[in-house]
N, C-alpha and C positions, 0 to 999 in steps of 0.2 A: 134920834137919827131918822131922817126921812127916807121914804121908799127909793127915791132916785139915788141917794148916796149908797144905800145897801145894794142896789142893783149894780152900781158902778164897782163897789168892792168885790162883788161876786165875779164880775167880768175881769177885773184886774188881778184877782188872787184865786184862780182856779186851783183845784187840788193838784199838788205836786210843785206849786210855785215855791221857790226858795226865798226865804226872808232872813233878815238879821235884826235881832232886837237891839235897839240902842239904849232904851231906858224904860223901865216899868213904872207905872204910877204908884198907887198906894197898896200894892199887893203885899200881904204880910210875909210871904215867902217868895220873893221875886226871883226871876231867872236873871243870871248875870248879864250885864251889857256885853254885846259882841257875840252872844250865842246865836248860832244859826239853826234853822229848822225848815221843815216842809209843811206847807199848808195842807190840812186835811179837809176843811170845809169852812165856809162862811155861813153863819146862821142868819135867820130872819131879823135878828136884832143888830146885825153888823159885826158881831164878834168873829174874829179870824182864829179858828182853832188850828193849832200847829203841834206837830211832833218834833221836838228839838233834838239836836244831835247829842245832847248830854243825857238823853233818856227820859226827859220830862215831857209832859204834854200839858199845854195850857192855852187858854184863849187870849188873844191880843185884843184889847179894846182900843180901836183907832182914836177915840176921843180922849183917852187917858194915857196911852202908851206911845212911845216913839219907836219906830221901826222903819225898815226900808226893804224893798225888793232887791234881791241879788241878781245882777245881770251876769250871766255865765261868761267867763273869759273866752271859752271856745266859740260861743255864738258871736261875740264881738269880733274875734279873729276871723271866723269864717266869712262874716260880712265884709271885712276889709279885703280878704283874699279874692272875693268875687268881683271887686270893683276894678 
């Protein structure tokens, strides 16, 4: 992964960002699809480390795992109310 992609990941996934795991790659003990968690950090290799709501902590590898950022319902609703 190049430096620009790692910089982008760090900007898009700051600590506290909520994510949902859609599918893990080849992990021998994967976290279940649909599990949600909070980003702790993105390291200099581009791994997104998370504390998941099921009590597990694991790094998401963006090139091998499928996941997405959770957009909070309250934020979307607040934006609609201000329009």
